[in-house]
VEXROTI-14461 format. One record per residue (C-alpha): chain; residue number from 1; x, y, z; residue in three letters. Coordinates in Angstrom, 3 decimals, always signed. Example, Ala and Ser with C-alpha at 12.3 -4.5 7.8 and 13.67 -1.06 7.14 Angstrom:
+------+-----+----------+----------+----------+------+
| unit | pos |       c1 |       c2 |       c3 | code |
+------+-----+----------+----------+----------+------+
|    A |   1 |  +12.300 |   -4.500 |   +7.800 |  Ala |
|    A |   2 |  +13.670 |   -1.060 |   +7.140 |  Ser |
+------+-----+----------+----------+----------+------+
END
This chain:
+------+-----+----------+----------+----------+------+
| unit | pos |       c1 |       c2 |       c3 | code |
+------+-----+----------+----------+----------+------+
|    A |   1 |   -0.012 |   -0.002 |   +0.004 |  Met |
|    A |   2 |   +1.253 |   +3.439 |   -0.812 |  Arg |
|    A |   3 |   +0.828 |   +6.145 |   +1.769 |  Thr |
|    A |   4 |   +2.162 |   +9.562 |   +2.706 |  Thr |
|    A |   5 |   +3.701 |  +10.259 |   +6.095 |  Leu |
|    A |   6 |   +5.052 |  +13.469 |   +7.580 |  Asn |
|    A |   7 |   +8.320 |  +12.452 |   +9.251 |  Ile |
|    A |   8 |  +10.615 |  +14.745 |  +11.199 |  Asp |
|    A |   9 |  +13.679 |  +15.694 |   +9.084 |  Asp |
|    A |  10 |  +16.188 |  +14.490 |  +11.707 |  Glu |
|    A |  11 |  +14.390 |  +11.151 |  +12.056 |  Leu |
|    A |  12 |  +14.256 |  +10.679 |   +8.283 |  Met |
|    A |  13 |  +17.996 |  +11.276 |   +8.040 |  Glu |
|    A |  14 |  +18.557 |   +8.524 |  +10.639 |  Arg |
|    A |  15 |  +16.285 |   +6.208 |   +8.690 |  Val |
|    A |  16 |  +18.164 |   +6.902 |   +5.435 |  Lys |
|    A |  17 |  +21.499 |   +6.352 |   +7.175 |  Lys |
|    A |  18 |  +20.318 |   +3.076 |   +8.675 |  Lys |
|    A |  19 |  +19.020 |   +1.923 |   +5.271 |  Ala |
|    A |  20 |  +22.368 |   +2.634 |   +3.612 |  Ile |
|    A |  21 |  +24.350 |   +0.960 |   +6.389 |  Glu |
|    A |  22 |  +22.171 |   -2.134 |   +6.422 |  Ser |
|    A |  23 |  +21.696 |   -2.437 |   +2.660 |  Gly |
|    A |  24 |  +17.923 |   -2.246 |   +3.066 |  Lys |
|    A |  25 |  +15.377 |   +0.108 |   +1.548 |  Thr |
|    A |  26 |  +13.775 |   +2.940 |   +3.502 |  Ile |
|    A |  27 |  +10.482 |   +1.038 |   +3.127 |  Thr |
|    A |  28 |  +11.985 |   -2.055 |   +4.791 |  Glu |
|    A |  29 |  +13.334 |   +0.034 |   +7.683 |  Ile |
|    A |  30 |   +9.984 |   +1.773 |   +8.244 |  Val |
|    A |  31 |   +7.991 |   -1.466 |   +7.924 |  Glu |
|    A |  32 |  +10.247 |   -3.235 |  +10.431 |  Asn |
|    A |  33 |   +9.922 |   -0.345 |  +12.862 |  Ala |
|    A |  34 |   +6.115 |   -0.378 |  +12.526 |  Leu |
|    A |  35 |   +6.020 |   -4.149 |  +13.013 |  Arg |
|    A |  36 |   +8.072 |   -3.845 |  +16.216 |  Lys |
|    A |  37 |   +5.874 |   -1.027 |  +17.482 |  Glu |
|    A |  38 |   +2.670 |   -2.941 |  +16.844 |  Thr |
|    A |  39 |   +3.887 |   -6.431 |  +17.826 |  Ala |
|    A |  40 |   +1.485 |   -8.162 |  +20.124 |  Gly |
|    A |  41 |   -1.450 |   -5.966 |  +19.212 |  Glu |
|    A |  42 |   -4.472 |   -7.880 |  +17.964 |  Val |
|    A |  43 |   -7.020 |   -6.295 |  +15.640 |  Pro |
|    A |  44 |  -10.376 |   -5.562 |  +17.358 |  Glu |
|    A |  45 |  -12.379 |   -8.091 |  +15.318 |  Arg |
|    A |  46 |   -9.953 |  -10.895 |  +16.227 |  Leu |
|    A |  47 |  -10.110 |   -9.917 |  +19.886 |  Arg |
|    A |  48 |  -13.922 |  -10.069 |  +19.771 |  Glu |
|    A |  49 |  -13.899 |  -13.501 |  +18.125 |  Asn |
|    A |  50 |  -11.313 |  -14.815 |  +20.593 |  Phe |
|    A |  51 |  -13.357 |  -13.520 |  +23.521 |  Ala |
|    A |  52 |  -16.477 |  -15.312 |  +22.224 |  Arg |
|    A |  53 |  -14.640 |  -18.593 |  +21.759 |  Val |
|    A |  54 |  -12.901 |  -18.313 |  +25.107 |  Leu |
|    A |  55 |  -16.186 |  -17.561 |  +26.881 |  Thr |
|    A |  56 |  -17.860 |  -20.520 |  +25.206 |  Trp |
|    A |  57 |  -15.061 |  -22.932 |  +26.037 |  Arg |
|    A |  58 |  -14.488 |  -22.081 |  +29.689 |  Ile |
|    A |  59 |  -18.044 |  -22.049 |  +30.981 |  Arg |
|    A |  60 |  -17.839 |  -23.572 |  +34.402 |  Ile |
|    A |  61 |  -20.982 |  -24.544 |  +36.232 |  Pro |
|    A |  62 |  -21.748 |  -22.389 |  +39.257 |  Phe |
|    A |  63 |  -21.375 |  -24.492 |  +42.398 |  Ile |
|    A |  64 |  -22.646 |  -23.286 |  +45.732 |  Thr |
+------+-----+----------+----------+----------+------+
END
């Protein structure tokens, strides 16, 4: 997907430098940073489905 971002000049210079040093593209550097930042986050619809399944599977009878 193509998108436009407004990135601080100093930060963009660091990204460009890292891309050159690592032999990667700027896109790869930005994608990897975004993946790290969002790791462990689950989209809302998946959370809702998981909650439904979990609720259904762990119903424990109420014992008094």
